[in-house]
C-alpha positions in Angstrom: -11.4 7.0 -5.9 -8.7 6.0 -8.3 -5.3 5.6 -6.5 -2.5 5.7 -9.0 0.4 5.6 -6.3 -0.1 4.2 -2.8 2.9 5.3 -0.5 3.2 3.2 2.9 5.1 4.2 5.7 5.7 1.0 7.7 5.8 1.2 11.4 5.9 -1.4 14.2 2.1 -1.5 14.8 0.6 1.3 12.7 1.1 1.8 9.0 0.4 5.1 7.5 -1.0 5.2 4.0 -1.1 8.2 1.4 -2.8 7.6 -1.9 -2.3 10.0 -4.6 -4.3 10.3 -8.2 -2.9 10.6 -11.5 -2.7 14.4 -11.2 -0.9 14.2 -7.7 -3.8 15.1 -5.7 -4.0 13.0 -2.3 -7.2 11.1 -2.4 -6.6 9.0 0.7 -4.9 9.5 3.9 -5.3 6.6 6.3 -3.5 4.9 9.2 -4.2 1.1 9.7 -2.8 -1.7 12.1 -0.1 -3.4 10.5 -1.7 -6.7 10.7 -4.8 -5.3 8.8 -2.6 -3.9 5.8 -2.5 -7.2 3.6 -6.4 -7.2 3.7 -6.7 -3.6 2.8 -4.1 -4.2 -0.2 -6.0 -7.4 -1.4 -9.3 -5.3 -1.5 -7.7 -2.1 -3.4 -7.3 -1.8 -7.1 -4.0 -2.3 -8.8 -1.5 0.5 -8.5 2.1 1.5 -7.8 3.1 0.8 -4.3 5.9 2.8 -2.8 7.6 2.2 0.8 11.0 2.2 2.4 13.5 -0.7 2.0 13.4 -2.8 5.2 12.5 -6.6 5.9 8.9 -6.1 6.3 8.9 -4.2 2.9 10.2 -7.2 1.4 7.5 -9.4 2.5 5.0 -6.8 1.6 6.5 -6.6 -1.9 6.2 -10.3 -2.4 2.5 -10.1 -1.3 1.7 -7.3 -4.0 3.5 -9.0 -6.8 1.5 -12.3 -6.0 -1.8 -10.0 -6.0 -0.8 -8.5 -9.3 -0.1 -11.8 -10.9 -3.6 -13.2 -9.8 -5.6 -10.2 -11.4 
């Protein structure tokens, strides 16, 4: 499963994830608990991550940037 873009809808306790490939086809739809989101992202292949702008998104964005610099 090659995810090109991962869309994340941040919720208070549950986050919804949608992954699309380079053709735009949905290849993943998942709901995860917010505290497990960082673990899931650390195990995934590098891709574009899209989410709304909020305080939690800034924290998550910094985590994703740190992961991309390490790989």
